[in-house]
Every structure is written in structure tokens, then in C-alpha cells.
N, C-alpha and C positions, 0 to 999 in steps of 0.2 A: 319884470317881476317887481312887486311892490308889497307894502304893508298898508293896511287901513289904520291911520293914526288913532282913530277912536277905539280900536280894539287894544286893550291893555296887555295882551299876551302875545308871545312870539308866534309869527305865522308868515307865510309867503303866499302870494296870489300871482298867477299869471293869466292874462287874458288870451283866449284862443280864438283864432279866426275860423268861424263855422262854415265858411264857403268851401264847396267841394274843390275849387281850383286853387286853394291856398297852398297846397303842396302835393307832390305825387307820392310821398311816403309819410302819411300822417302818423302812423304808428311809431315810426323811427323818430320823428320830430317830437312827438308827445313824450316818448321815453327819454329823449335827451333833455327836454325841459324838466321832467320829473327828476332826473339825476342832478341837474343843476340846482334845483330847489333843495334837494336833499343835502347837497354839498354846502349850499349857502346857509342852511339851518344847522349844519354840523351833525346831521343825524346818522351818517355813515360812521363806522368805527375808524379811528385814525390808523395810520400805518403802524404805530407803536402798539395799539390794541391788537391788530391782526398778528403782528410778530409774536407778541406775548402768548396769544391763544395757540399759535402753531408750536410754540416751545413749551406748552403746558404751564405757563405762569399766569397769574391773575392779571388781566389787562387793567389799564387805568380806568377810573370811573368815567362814564359817558360824559363827553364835553370837557374832560380835564386837559390841561395844557401838557404838551410833550415836554420831555426833560430839558430841551433847549429853550423853553419858555414860549414857544410859538403855539398856535392853535392846532387842532387836529389836521393831519395831512389831507389833501384832496382825495376823494374817493377814487377807487379804481375805475377803469373805463366801463361804460354801461354793460350790464350783464342781465340775464333773464330774471334773476331775483336779487334782492338786496343782500349784501354780505352778512355773514353771521356776526352778531354783535350790534346790528343796527338798532338805534334807539327807537322807542315807541313813538308813534305819531298817528294822527288821523288824516285821511285823505278824502277830499270831496272833489268830484269831477263832474262837470256838465259839458255840454257842447260849446259853451262860451268861456268857461274859466276852470282853473284847477287851484285848489287850496290845500296846503299842508300845514297842520298845526302839530308841533311837537307836544308830547305828553309826558309828564313826570309821574303821573299816577292815573289809575283808571276811574277812581271815584272820589267823591268828596262827601263826607257824612254818609247818609243812606242812599245817595244818588250816584248811580253808575253812568258814566258819560262815554258815548261812542261818537262816531262821526256825525250822526244826526244832531247831537247837541250843538255842534258848531254850525249846523245849518238852521238852528233855531228851534229844535225839538228836543226837549228834555223829558224823559219818561220816568214816572215814579210808580212804585209798586204798592204804596200804602198811604193812608191819610197822614201819617206821621212824616213820611218823606215829602209829601206835598206841602205840609206846614213848614218843614225845614226849608224847602225851596223858596217859599213865599217870604220867609224870614230873612234869609241871606241874599236872595236875589239870583237870577240866572247868570248874570255876568260874573258874580263872585264865584259861583260853582265852576264856570268855565276857566276862570283865572286860576283857581286852586288846582284844577286838573292839568292845565297847560303850563303853569309856571309863569314867572315874570318875563317880560320882554327885555332882552339885552339892550345896551345902549347903542350898538353899532347898527346903522341903517342898512337896508338891503341894497344890493347892487341894482341900479336901474337898468332895465332891459326894454327895448322897443316892443311894440305889440307883437306877440308870437303868432306865427302863421302855422297852424296845424290843421 
């Protein structure tokens, strides 16, 4: 798992082994890598958030520190769907790599950004939106949607076999 240093927003990428012999359970391995990336990016709600939701209280804001000053707790074991309260993110998946980019908002100015934006395709609906994109630049749009990169580097992982 790694980040591309030239991308100024938070993200995680894992390389996947496309060979059929890489593993006998590719779906299980892919899901485990996905869960690990989600935990690394702190996209799952913390244990404090989940406890508060179960007791009808407002949870801490996404990514907030727990009362003891530590970061959000590790996510629960893999499940079929992300836990309620999972922060927004974009997921791109190919046969060779998986990318997750946390999102703090869905648009910047007149431009709505989905996963295709992080693959290099920003769609505009009007000449005014195109002019805005040309003025601020595509990378600025992605940075505004994704938020700033934190200082902590990702945990290095060996090449993933999926």
C-alpha cells in the first residue's frame, strides 16, 4: 500500500497481481485489502462513533480523536458492507490496482467530482463550468474535493496477490 508523492491529497493505492494463480480466493483477499485501506485512511467510523450511534447520541465528527486522545479505533472485521457512518470516498478498481480517495465534499464550484475525476476525467455541464475548471485547474478541483493530505505516511505493504 502506498501513496503517490506527487498527488497532494490523501489516498491509498495497492497493486494487485492479475495472474490467475495469485490466490485461490481472490474475492476474499481483495476485500481484506479494501478493509485495510479503509482502516489506514480512517474512513470507517471509530468504536466511539458506533457506540454513540447505538445509544442515540451524536457521534464525533469523522476523523475526530477519541476522548483518550488516540485516533479512531480499528474497523470491525470484514463485513459484506461498510459500517453505518463510514466517511465518503471514491474507489477505483482495475485488474492491476485499487485506489481509494477520501472525500470531504462532492463538488468544488460548479464541478461535481466522482471516481472518474480521480481517474483523470472531470465532466462539466456548461461553458461556465469549463471556464472555472480551466481557471483553477483540475488538480485544484481534486484537492478541494479530497481535502489535504495528512502528515503520516501510509503503512508499506508488499505487492498484493489478488
